[in-house]
Phi, psi and omega in degrees: 000138180285166178298317180294323176296321177296319180296318179296316180296319180295321183281323186253342184081004181231149177269151174285341182265111181223153175286125181299149178302321179300316178299322178295319177297317182292321177298321178294317181297317182264028183309134179088353179252129176293140182303325180290347180268351181282125181260134178236161174218152180232151176210137177261139179244150176300149182308319184289343179272343187296325178295317179297320179294317178300314180296320179295319178296315179299318180295319181296321184268348182293337181277351181259108182290340182270005181258157179221123180275124181242135173267146182254128179252122180253132178292344177239096187301337181280350186251116177291144183288145172249162179299320179299319180292331180289336178266342189284128174283160177166174181287337179229067184282156168285138185209182178290131182224187182292000000 
């Protein structure tokens, strides 16, 4: 822990390094699966298609009462989130947002 991290913890009783809420939800969802075993794939869609994709996802999951739609908030808007970043603790984690 850095000196500044120690000072913040001493003053506030809390550390700046915390597991993001999103990471906690994902760990619960993938319970029993090692993080290194989760396979991901990425695909970019044209800007004009993103609204249609969002609506299709919402429609697909609205019928599932056990699902929860989470938005991801990135402290760096130019950087798309990766699964590793959603689990990573830090002072500026990617997390659940509006």
